[in-house]
N, C-alpha and C positions, 0 to 999 in steps of 0.2 A: 082472276084469277079463282077459282074456286072451289074449298077444303071438305072434303068431306069428313064428315062425324058419323062414324057407327053409334047409336045407344049400343052401352052395356045391357046387364042383368043387374042388381043388387046386389050379385057377387063377384068380386073381381077371381078372388081365384079359379071358379066356374070360365070366364073371360078368359083368363090365362088359360083353362086344360088340364088346370089339375081335376088327377083324379082324385082324390079326397076335396076335394073344395067345399063341400059342408063341411067337413070336420071343422079344416083349416077361417073361414069365417065364423064358427062359433069358438074358436083359441084367438084368431084376431079378436074378438069383442067381448071375449074375459082379459088379455094381455091391458086394450084398450079401460077396462074397471080397473083391473089391479094401480095402473100406470097413475090413471085418476084418482084413487083411496092415499095409494101415495103421493102426491103434488097435497092433495088439500087436507093430509092431517101433516106435511109442513116436513118426512121425513127426510134425512138425511136417507144416503146409500147401504150407511151401515148400522141405524137405526132398522129399516127395513130390514133387511137380511136379520138381527135380529127377533124384533116380530113375528118372520115371517120363517127365522127357521132353515134357511138357506143362505147357503156364499153368494152373495157379493156381483158374485158376475152370474149365475140364473137372475139376479136382476138388472142388471146391464141388460144378457140379452135378449129378458123379457123389453126391455125400454124399445131395443131397437128392433123388436118386433121378427126376433127367431128365437119362435118358442116353436120350432114343429120337431127337438126333440124332448117336451116338457109332454108328456100326456094331461089330454083335457080335466078326468079326476086332482091332478096336484096343481091343475090349474086353480080349479071350481073349491080345494083347499084352500088358498091364496088369498083365494076372492074371501069365500070363511073368512080368514082369522082377521080379514081389514075390519071384516065387521062390514055396516050402514057408515055408508061414505061422514067425512067430516065429524066422529065419532074420535074421542080421544083418549 
């Protein structure tokens, strides 16, 4: 049995045909950074919500990869609020 393997690009959203693939890729990178920082600081959802001044539901959406409704600017603000990774 032969299995065909298709090599994709470096942007999964482009491979899936999204019109806003570049923006989605950037937002996915920002979400990953936010998640890493929250984990590195060992923040509970409540503590992360207070630090970032957003609802816990928004944090939950980001951690589940549901960030389409959040602007790139807002995500950059969250990264800035978290500051350098590992700093508490």
